[in-house]
N, C-alpha and C positions, 0 to 999 in steps of 0.2 A: 406863608408868613415866616419870616426869619426871626427866631427868638434870640434876644441879646441879653448879655450880662455886662454891666459896667463896673469896673473895679478901679477906684481912684480914692485916695485918702482925703481929697478936697471935695466936700459935699456940694459946694456951689458949682464947681466945674462939672461934677457928676450930674447934677440936676439940669444944668444947661445943655449938656450933650444929650441927655435923655430926652429933654423937650424937643430938641432939634431932630433927633432920629425918629421920635414917635410921630412926627409930621409926615413921614414917608409911609405910603400905603402898605408896603410889604415888609416893614420893619416894626418890631415890637420889643421894647425894653421890658423884660419880665423880672429882672433882678438887679439890685445895686448893692455893692459891698464897699467898705472903706479899708479893708485889710486884705493883703495877699493870701493869708492863710485861711480866708473864708471862701476863696474862689471855687475850689473843687466841690465843696459841699453844696454851695448855691447852684452851681452848674448842674449837679445831679438832681437836686430838689426841683429845679424849674425847667428841666429838659432844654437847656440852652444849646443853641446851634453855633453861635459865635460869641466869644468873650473878648471884650475890649479892655485891655490891661494897661494901667500906668506902670512906668518902670519903678519909681521909688514909692513904696508903700510899707507900712509897718507889718510885722508878722512874716511876710515873705515878699520879695520884690517881684515885679512883673515878669522878669525873665525866668525866675524859679517857678512862678505860678504857671507859666506857659509849659515848662518842662513837666510839672506835675499833671497838667491837663493831658499832655501827650501820652503820659504813662498810664494815668488812671481813668481818663474819659476821652479816649482817642477820637470819638465821634464829634467832639466839640473842637472847633478851630479857634485859634487865638490871633488877635490883632493888637499889637502894641500901639498905643496912642499916648504920646508923651511930649512933655516940654523939652526933654533932654535929647535933642537930635544929635547924638554923638556916634561916630562910626563904630566904636567898640561895643556900644549897646546894640547896634544893629547886628553885628556879627554874632554876639552872644545870644541875642533873641532868636535869630534864624537857626543857630546851632541847637537851641533849646526846643525847637519845634514850632515856633511862632510862624503863622502863615503870612504875616504882614507887619509893616512897621511904618507908621506915619506920625508926623508931629501935630501938636494940638492946634496950630494955626492953620491947619488944612481947612479949606472952605467946607461948609456942611454938605453940599451936594457931592463933593469929592470923597468925603468921609463915608457917606451913604453908599457911594459906588464902590469904595474899597471894601466895605462890609459885604456887599453882594458878590464881589469877585472872590474874596476869601471864602465865602460860603460855597461858591461853585467849585472850589478846589484850586484856585489860582493863587500865586504869590503876589503880594502888593508891597512895593517898597518905595518910599519917598525918593524921587530921582536925584535930588541934590545930595541926599545922604548916601545914596548908592555910590555916586561919584567920589564923595569924600572918603568913603570906606575903602575904595580901591586905592586912593592916594595915600591914606594913612597906613593901611595894612593891618595885619592881625596883631594882637597884643604880644609883646615880647616876653611878658611875664608868665612863668609857670603858674599853675593853680595854687601851689603852696606859697610862692612869692606874693601873688596877689592877695591871698588870705592874710599873710603876715603884714603886708603893707596896709591892708584895710584895718587890721587891728591897731596898727601904728597911727592910722589917721584919727583915731579916737583919743590920741594923746597917751596911749599906754606906754609904760616903761618896758624895757627889754625883759625884765623879770616877769612882769604882768602878762606880756604877750606870750612868753614861754609857757607860763602856767595855763593860760587859756587855750593855747594851740597844742599843748602836750608835747612840747619840744624843749631841747636844752637851750640855754641862753646863747651858747656859741652858735647853734644852728640858726636861731633867730637873727643874730648879728650878721651871719653869712647871707641869709635871705634878704635882709634889709640892704646890705651892701650890694648884692647882686641887683636888686630892684633899682637902686640909685644909679648904678652903672648902665643898666638896660634902658632906663628912661632918659639918660643923658642929664640927670639932675646933679646938683651939688650937695643937696641935703635931703634928709628923709621927708621933710615937709614939702620940698619942691617935687620930689618923686610922687608923693601923694597927689599934689595938684595936677601934675602932668598926666598921671594915670586916670584921675577923675575927668579931666577935660577930654580925654580920648575915649572915655567909657570903658576903660580896662578894669575898673573896680566896681 
C-alpha cells in the first residue's frame, strides 16, 4: 500500500482527488492539508510515501514544500499536481527535488500511475509541459531579482520593498530595472505578468 498526502488549499479539489485515488487498491490517502507549511509535519506523523503538492498554497508554496521534504524527510517523494502548468514552475519544482509534475486535468488513471512511478523512484513529467520548458528556457532572473519583483507584484513602493528585502532603495530600483530588461517588458507590472506567466515567480 502506497501512503499518500494531499496538500491543496482548495478543500473541494483535495476531497475529489482523495476520493479518486482511494478507489485504487494499492493507494491510500492518509493525510490532507490545506497549507504548505503543514506538509512536513503531516508526512512525518502519517508515515507518508508520496506527497501530492499544489504549487500555490498559503504558508509555503508547493515548490518550497518539496524542497523541505527533500531536506527533512528524504524517504518521502513529492509529486506536484497543479493547475499552473507553467514551464518555470516545472524547472523550479524539479530543482527543488520534486519527483514529478502533472497538471490537474490529468485523467485519474494517469494520476494514479504517476503516483506509482514516482513511488518506485522514477521521474514523471507532463509531456506537453516538458516540451514547453525546453522552448521557454530557464528563468533569466536571479534569485534576488525574482524576490524583489515578487514583492513589487503586491504593489509595494520602492521604499517598502527596500525595507522588507533589507536593501537600499537604489539597489531595489536596479533590480527592478534589470528584471524589466530581462523579461522584455516595458513596465514593472508587465515584468510581473511575464514572469508569472512563465512560472519564474
